[in-house]
N, C-alpha and C positions, 0 to 999 in steps of 0.2 A: 827764484832766489834761494829757496830751501835746498835745492840740489847743490848749489854752491856752498852753502853752510855745512851740509853733510860732508862734502869733499874736504873742506877746511878741517872739520872735526876729525875725520879719518886720517888725514895726512899730517896734521900738526897736533900732537896729543895734548899740548898745553898751549894756552894763549900766549905765553911768553916765548914759545918756540916758533911762533908764526912770524914770517918775514914782514918787513915794512909794506904798507899798502901798495906802493908802486910795483915792488918786486912780486908781491902776491898777485896783483892784477895781471902781470905778465905770465905768471905760472898758471893762473886760471884760464887765461886766453889760450895758452898752449895746450891746456887740457881739453879745450873745445867748448868752453862756455861762451855765451853771447855777451857782447860788451855791455848791454843794458842790464843783464843779470849780474854781471860783475860789479858794475857801478852801484847797483842797489844793495848788493851784499856787502861791499866795502863800506858804504855809508852806514848800513845797519851794524856792522862790526865796530865801526868807529864809535857809534852810540853805545854799544855794549861795553867797549873799553872805557869810555868816559863814565858810564854808570858804575862799573866795577871799581874804578879808581875812586869815585866819589864816596864810596862806603867807608874808606879808610881801613878796610879789612884785608887788603892785599898789599904787596910791596908797592910803595910809591916810588917810581923812578926819580932819579936826580933830574935837575933841570936840563942837562944835556941829553938825557934819554927821552924826554917828552917833547913832542912837537909843540910849536908855539901856539897852536890853536886849542890844545887840551887845557881845560881850566884847572886851577889848583884844587886838590882834593878837599872835600868837606867831610868831616867825620860824622857819620849818622849815629844818632842816639838809639840804643836798643829799645824796642817797645816794652811797655809794662806787661807783666804777666797776665793781667786781666784785660788787655786791650782787645779790640775787635776790629777787623778789617771790613769796611763797608765798601761795596763796589758801586761805582757811579753807573748811571744809566748808559753812558757811552761804553764803559767797560763791559757791562752786561750784554749790550747789543753786539759789540765787536767780538767778544770771546764766546758767548753762548753758554748754555747750561753744561754741556759736556766738558768744556775746558775749565770752567769755574769749579765744577765738581772734582775734576782731576787735581786742580790746585789744592782744593780742600783735602783730598785724599793724601797728597804729598805732605801737607802741613800736619795732618793728624798722625801720619806715620813718623813724623819727626825728622824728615829728610830734606825739607825745604824751609830753611830758617827765614825769618821775616825779611832780612836784607836781600836774600836771593829771590824770594817771592816777588818783592817789589821790582827788582830788575827784570825778572821774567815777565811780569805784567807790563812794564814799561816797553820792553822790546816787542811783546805781542801787539801792543797798541800801535807800535811803529811799523807794523806790516800792513800790506794791502790785503784785500779779500775780506769779505764780511759774511759770515763770521769766520774767525780763525778756526781751522780744523784741529781736532785732537792730535793728529799726527804732526801738524806744524807746531803746536804747542810743545809737544814732546821734544822736538828738535830744538826749540828755543830753550827749554829747561836744560838740555844737554849742553848747549852753548854757554849758558850761564855757569854751569859747573866748570866747563872748559876755561872760561875767562878767569875763574878763581884758581885754576890749576888743581882742582879737586876731581876725584873720581867718585861718582855716586856708588852707594852700596850695591853689591852684586844683584840683589833682588830688585832693587829700584832700577838699576841699569837694564835688567831684563824687561822690566815693565815699560821703560822708556823706549827700548829698541824693538819690542815685540809687536807684531802686527796682530791686533785684536780681532781682525776679520775672520781668521781661521780658527778661533777658539771655539770649543764646544763646552756648553754649560753642563755641569754634572748634577 
């Protein structure tokens, strides 16, 4: 599924530039992706779209623009400045220490606001595989930025797209 998400990210720079699911499915099939990968990715993208709309922080399409199965957006309240995110046991098991550490790094750097963090965590929990790898989480975070039509800071984009395997510690 993650190869499909990377293809979508690279070919449709913003979430609102992405075609309807049926049309996107045909394009993905023409690009050579398997039907089960496409179905899984389209379901995941639908969940991403629903989550992004529910924050109330992006353009809410008119009724004619929204499919009948997309729920009405719910405006999320911003967390208090002194709030603390506690991860459930299921989140800790599914995400693992590397992913949770990376989320903390992004939060501390001020580049992953709480509403985007929660969507990234929700979408990570919606994936198969136990635990989620760090590379998969990076793709998920990129897709969250993509769904909001935002581009991450250049240094963070480099961190999200860089393969840490080839790095040398100084």
